[in-house]
C-alpha positions as CSV (number, residue, x, y, z in Angstrom):
1,M,5.0,-8.6,-1.1
2,I,8.2,-8.5,0.9
3,F,9.2,-5.5,2.9
4,K,12.9,-4.8,2.2
5,Y,14.4,-2.2,4.5
6,K,17.8,-2.0,2.9
7,Q,17.1,-0.8,-0.6
8,R,18.7,-0.5,-3.9
9,W,18.6,3.2,-4.9
10,K,20.0,5.0,-7.8
11,V,23.1,7.0,-6.9
12,G,22.1,10.6,-6.4
13,I,18.6,10.1,-5.0
14,V,19.0,11.5,-1.5
15,R,15.9,13.4,-1.0
16,L,12.6,11.6,-0.8
17,D,9.4,13.1,0.6
18,S,6.3,10.9,0.8
19,W,2.7,11.5,1.9
20,V,-0.6,9.8,2.2
21,F,-3.4,12.1,1.4
22,D,-7.2,12.0,1.7
23,I,-8.6,13.8,-1.4
24,E,-12.0,15.2,-1.1
25,N,-13.6,17.8,-3.3
26,N,-10.3,18.2,-5.2
27,Q,-8.6,19.2,-1.9
28,R,-5.7,17.2,-0.4
29,K,-5.6,16.6,3.3
30,E,-2.4,15.2,4.7
31,V,-2.9,12.0,6.7
32,Y,0.8,11.1,7.1
33,Y,4.2,12.4,6.0
34,W,7.6,10.7,5.7
35,R,11.1,12.0,4.9
36,K,13.6,9.6,3.4
37,H,11.6,6.4,4.1
38,Y,13.1,4.3,1.3
39,G,11.8,0.9,2.5
40,L,8.2,2.2,2.5
41,H,8.7,3.9,-0.9
42,E,10.1,0.7,-2.5
43,W,7.1,-1.3,-1.1
44,M,4.7,1.3,-2.5
45,R,6.5,1.1,-5.8
46,D,6.0,-2.6,-5.9
47,L,2.3,-2.2,-5.1
48,W,2.0,0.4,-7.9
49,E,3.6,-1.9,-10.4
50,M,1.3,-4.7,-9.4
51,K,-1.8,-2.5,-9.6
52,S,-0.6,-1.0,-12.9
53,K,0.0,-4.3,-14.6
54,N,-3.2,-5.9,-13.3
55,P,-5.8,-3.2,-12.6
56,K,-8.8,-4.4,-10.5
57,N,-10.9,-1.3,-11.2
58,L,-11.3,1.7,-13.5
59,K,-9.3,4.0,-11.1
60,E,-6.3,1.7,-11.1
61,F,-6.5,1.3,-14.9
62,A,-6.7,5.1,-15.3
63,N,-3.6,5.5,-13.1
64,A,-1.7,2.9,-15.2
65,I,-2.6,4.7,-18.4
66,E,-1.8,8.2,-17.1
67,T,1.7,7.3,-15.8
68,K,2.7,5.0,-18.7
69,N,6.2,4.6,-17.5
70,L,6.6,1.8,-14.9
71,E,10.3,2.7,-14.4
72,E,9.5,6.1,-12.8
73,F,7.4,6.0,-9.7
74,H,7.5,9.7,-9.0
75,C,4.8,12.3,-8.5
76,V,2.1,9.6,-8.9
77,Y,-1.1,9.2,-6.8
78,L,-1.4,5.6,-5.8
79,N,-4.9,4.7,-4.5
80,L,-4.6,2.8,-1.2
81,V,-7.4,0.5,0.0
82,L,-7.8,-1.3,3.3
83,E,-6.4,-4.5,1.7
84,D,-3.1,-2.6,0.8
85,I,-2.7,-1.3,4.3
86,E,-3.4,-4.7,5.9
87,Q,-0.8,-6.2,3.5
88,Y,1.8,-3.6,4.5
89,E,1.1,-4.3,8.2
90,N,1.5,-8.1,7.6
91,D,4.7,-7.5,5.6
92,I,6.4,-5.5,8.4
93,K,5.1,-7.5,11.3
94,N,8.2,-9.6,11.8
95,V,10.8,-7.2,10.5
96,E,12.8,-5.0,13.0
97,Y,13.9,-1.6,11.7
98,D,14.2,1.9,13.1
99,R,11.0,3.3,11.7
100,K,8.6,0.5,12.6
101,E,6.7,2.5,15.3
102,E,6.2,5.3,12.8
103,D,4.8,2.9,10.3
104,L,2.5,1.2,12.8
105,E,1.1,4.7,13.7
106,F,0.5,5.3,10.0
107,I,-1.3,2.0,9.6
108,Q,-3.7,2.8,12.5
109,K,-4.4,6.3,11.1
110,A,-4.9,4.9,7.6
111,K,-7.3,2.1,8.8
112,K,-9.3,4.7,10.7
113,E,-9.6,7.0,7.7
114,L,-10.5,4.1,5.3
115,N,-13.1,2.8,7.8
116,N,-14.6,6.2,7.9
117,G,-15.1,6.1,4.1
118,K,-12.1,8.3,3.1
119,E,-10.2,7.6,-0.1
120,L,-6.4,7.6,0.5
121,F,-3.5,8.1,-1.9
122,Y,0.2,7.7,-1.5
123,Y,2.3,10.3,-3.3
124,S,6.1,10.9,-3.3
125,Q,8.6,13.2,-4.9
126,Y,12.4,13.3,-4.9
């Protein structure tokens, strides 16, 4: 996928909060939080569409069935695996933008959590 920092957003969407959670025993633990990071959100939306259209496992299939509407990536838990985090890292590697340090910090935290057996989910609302 391609990381596009300048995004096409619908007029009126000014608020965007995004998190990555570790969910254990039906409890959410915040791993990372972003405010108004439209480039990351667009990348995650592309990932969600790809996973929803071609689910690799039962969890991705259940998420695709539950959300039903591929036009609205909002209040959806997107399961992230190490391959997704590594792809994001690769996609931003040669792109300069003002939130890159923040994203690299997130990538390191996410890799650590995933390598420790945690299950991560991206979630956003606007």
